[in-house]
N, C-alpha and C positions, 0 to 999 in steps of 0.2 A: 815731718813728713817731707821726703823729697818727691817731688812730681815732674813727670816728663810727658809731653804730648807728642805722640807719633802721627797723628793726624784726626782731624774733625770735620764733622759735616757730611753731607750726603755721599762725598766721595769715600769716605772711610773713617771710622772713629776707633782710637785706641790710645790708651794711657797707661802709664806705668807709675805705681807709687811705691816708694820704700818706707817702710816702718820698721826701724831697729835694722835687723838683719833679714826681714822679709820682704821680698820683691813681691809684688801683687799686679797683675795685668787686668786691666779693666776694659773689657770689649777687646775684640780683634778682628775689626773690620779693614785692616790694611793687610798686605801680602806678609806671608811668613818671612821672607826675606828681610823686610825691614824690621819685623820683630827680631829676629837673630841678629841683625845689624846692631841692635840697641841693647840687647841682654841676651846671655847665655840661658837657653831654655831649662837647663839644670838648675838654674837659680830662681826659677819662678815658683814661689810657694803654691800659688793658685792662680787660675784665670776666671775672672766672672764675666760671663757672656749675657747681657740684659735681655736680649730677644733675638729672633731668628733672622731678622733683616740682614742682607749681606753687608750692608755698611757698618754692622756690629759684629757679625759672625764669620766673616769671609775665610779666617785662618782657624775656626774652630776645630776642623778635622785634622788638620796638620798639627796642632797643639796635642789634641788626644794621641795621635799616632807617635808623637815624641814623649809621651808619658807624662804630660802636665796635666795634673788634676783640673777638671773644669767645673764651675758652677754654673749652671744654666737657669736663666730666668724664667723661661717657659715651664719649668718643673715646679715653681713656687705657687702655691695655693693661698697661702695666707702669712701673715707676720710670723716668721720661723727663725728660731736660733738654729744654725746648722753647724755640723762638724766637718772640719777640715782635716787633711792628712797630717801626719806627724813631722811635716817639714817646717811648720811655722811654730812661732813662739807659743808656748803653752798658756802665756797669760793673754793671748789675743782671743777675743769673741768675735762672732760674725753673725749678723741677722740679714735676712732678705725679706722683702715685702713687694707684693703685686701692686702695679700702677696700671693706669687705662691709657693705652694707645690704640685708640680704635680696636678692631677685632682681634689684635695681635697680643698674645700673652707677653707681658714684659714685667720687669722687677727692678728694684733699686736695692742697694745693698749698704749696709753700716758695718764698718770693721774698728774695732776698739782694743786698745792695748792700755797698759798701765800710764801712758802719757798722752795719747791721742785717740781722738774719735772722729773718723771719717765718713762722710755721707756722699754716695755717688748715685745719682739718679738723671735719667735722660730719657727723651722720646716719649714724653707723657703730658696728659692735660689735668688728671685728677690723682691726688694722693689721699686714700679713704683713711690713712693711719695718722694718729696724733704722735708726733716724734719729739715733743717737747722735753720729755725727760731725758734725752740725750743731749750733753754738753758738747756740741760739735766743735773740733779745732779746725777743721777744714772741711769746706762743702764744694763738692764738684755737681753742677746742675746745669742742664740745658737752658738756654737762653736763646731761642731760634729765630724769632721774627719780630717785627715791629708791625702792629695791626695797620697803622696809617699806610704803610708801604704797600702792603697787600691791597688795601681799597685804593689808593691811588692808581695802582697798577691795572686796575681793573680786570681782575683775574676771573676766570670763569667758575662757576660754583663748584665743580669738580675739584678744580685745583685748590680751591679755598677749603674744601673738606680735607684734603691731604694735608695742607698746611697747618690746619686747626686741630691736627692730632699732635701737634707739638706744642711746646710751652713759650709763649709770647715773653717779652720784656715784663709787661704787667702781671702776667701769670707767674713769671720767675719772682718778681717782687712780692706777690702775694704769699706765694709758697715759701720764701725765706722769712717772711714777716712772722709765721707761725712756728719758727723753729727758735730754739734756744742758743743764740749766738753769742752769749756773755764771754764765752772762751775763744770764739772763733777769730782766727788769724788772717784767713784768706778765704775768698769767695772764688772758685774757678768756674769761668762760664764757658759751655761747651755747645757744640752742634749748632754753630750759627748757619742760617741760610745763605746760600750764595748770592740771592737776588733780593731778599726781604730783611736784611739786618744792616746795622750799622755799628759794629764791633765798638769802635771807639766811643761813640756816644752811649751805648749800653753799659760798657764797661765803666766809665765815668758815672753814669746815673746810678749804678748798684753801689758803687764806692760812696757817693755822695749821700745816698740813702740810708746805708747803713754804717758809715764811717768805719768800712773795713776794707783792706786792700782786695782789688778785683784783678783777676787774671783773666784774659781773653785769649782763648786758644786759637792757633792759626790752622788753616786748612791742610797745611803740609807739614805741620809739625811746629813746636816751640809755642811762645805765647807772649803778649804784651801784658804789661803791668800798668795799673791805674791806682793812684794812691794820693 
């Protein structure tokens, strides 16, 4: 898998993965100009939009108007295998599953072909599904905040409630510990909080905990690697 981060965090989330000849957009929370700068829209097999928040769906309408097939997480009611247009490799399979993000409908996605199995899930606290049967080769997962930083800053209850709709470092660790990572080559951490995260510490922690290369995505694109 080839991976590119166009942006992450509350200012906009958008990631591009390439599996063989297939280019897949994961969320579209950055400007359409930035997306076009990085890839020809005609070469996108499909886009997955996890939920309706603008930092994930900003360019959804532009993608639709450009003829890009968009799979929307808000429409997913249960663990579902879905059909994608004929642009993709016939050996590719795609599943979506709902996750809890407050009152907002949100979903994760699994993309599998004959060589790789990719998981992408963000903006959530709980996943009710057992994913262990999937031998993931890459996991792209939210790692939003450190609980101690939230407490140290003495944030108001309302602010804490908003923060706690996301996955903390400990929550990320617990989620990853329930996956089958025997074939996993990389864990890609996304959606860091501007105020309550420490990406270097979090990336090193995940790498040490699982012995797998950790990539920490940057706010304005790109990523740092810890291994």
